[in-house]
Each structure stands twice: as C-alpha cells, then as structure tokens.
C-alpha positions as CSV (number, residue, x, y, z in Angstrom):
1,M,35.2,22.1,-18.1
2,S,32.0,22.0,-20.2
3,L,28.5,22.1,-18.9
4,V,27.8,18.5,-20.1
5,S,30.9,17.2,-18.2
6,T,29.9,19.0,-15.0
7,L,26.3,17.6,-15.2
8,K,27.6,14.0,-15.9
9,R,30.0,14.3,-12.9
10,A,27.2,15.6,-10.6
11,L,24.7,12.9,-11.6
12,T,27.3,10.2,-11.2
13,Q,28.2,11.3,-7.7
14,S,24.6,11.6,-6.7
15,A,23.8,8.1,-7.9
16,A,26.8,6.7,-6.1
17,S,25.8,8.3,-2.8
18,T,22.2,7.1,-3.1
19,T,23.4,3.5,-3.7
20,E,25.7,3.6,-0.7
21,A,23.0,4.9,1.6
22,T,20.6,2.1,0.5
23,D,23.2,-0.5,1.1
24,E,23.7,0.6,4.7
25,Q,20.0,0.5,5.8
26,P,19.1,-2.1,8.4
27,A,16.5,-4.7,7.6
28,G,14.4,-3.6,10.5
29,A,14.2,-3.2,14.2
30,Y,12.8,-4.8,17.3
31,W,10.3,-2.8,19.3
32,C,9.0,-3.0,22.9
33,D,5.4,-1.8,23.0
34,D,5.5,-1.3,26.8
35,C,8.7,0.8,27.0
36,N,8.9,2.3,23.5
37,E,12.4,0.9,23.3
38,R,13.9,0.1,19.8
39,I,16.9,-2.0,18.9
40,L,18.1,-2.3,15.3
41,A,18.0,-5.8,13.9
42,S,21.7,-5.6,13.2
43,D,22.4,-4.7,16.8
44,A,20.2,-7.4,18.3
45,A,22.1,-10.3,20.1
46,S,19.5,-12.9,19.0
47,D,16.5,-13.4,16.7
48,E,14.2,-12.9,19.7
49,P,15.7,-10.1,21.8
50,T,14.3,-9.0,25.2
51,C,13.8,-5.4,26.1
52,P,16.8,-3.9,28.1
53,S,14.4,-1.9,30.3
54,C,11.6,-4.4,31.2
55,G,12.9,-7.8,30.0
56,E,9.8,-8.6,27.9
57,S,10.3,-10.0,24.4
58,M,10.3,-7.5,21.6
59,R,8.5,-7.7,18.2
60,F,10.1,-7.3,14.8
61,E,8.9,-3.9,13.5
62,R,9.7,-4.1,9.8
63,S,11.0,-6.4,7.2
64,T,12.9,-5.7,3.9
65,G,10.6,-4.4,1.2
66,T,7.7,-3.2,3.3
67,A,6.5,0.4,3.4
68,G,6.8,0.7,7.3
69,C,9.7,2.5,8.7
70,A,11.8,1.2,11.6
71,C,14.2,4.1,11.7
C-alpha cells in the first residue's frame, strides 16, 4: 500500500467519523436553575418540561447554532 493511499484512507475515515458525531448531537437541553438538573431536549417529554426533583419549569439552555454548550 502506498503512502498516498494510506493518507487518503485515514482522511476519509476521519471525515466520516466527524460527520457522524455531528449528526448525533442534541439541539440543546432544559435546565433547572434551582436544582442544577439537566434534561436533553431529545429526552424531554414536552416542550416545557418540569424538573424531576422540584417540579418547577425548566428553561431551554441552548439552541442549534449558538456557541453555548448544553452538554
């Protein structure tokens, strides 16, 4: 196998794994400021979930395309 072939294969695999990881990222999370509880938006039962610990409504932490992290 030549050096060029090895490099092409390595770069192709790297690009594919980066694309897959990006596709799996959630759009954000809901956060309870009182309890520091976090629920991923994909795991939330509704658009306005309540905190499982205290029952207060949770705020949306991050939306797609923002720099903030909800991970």
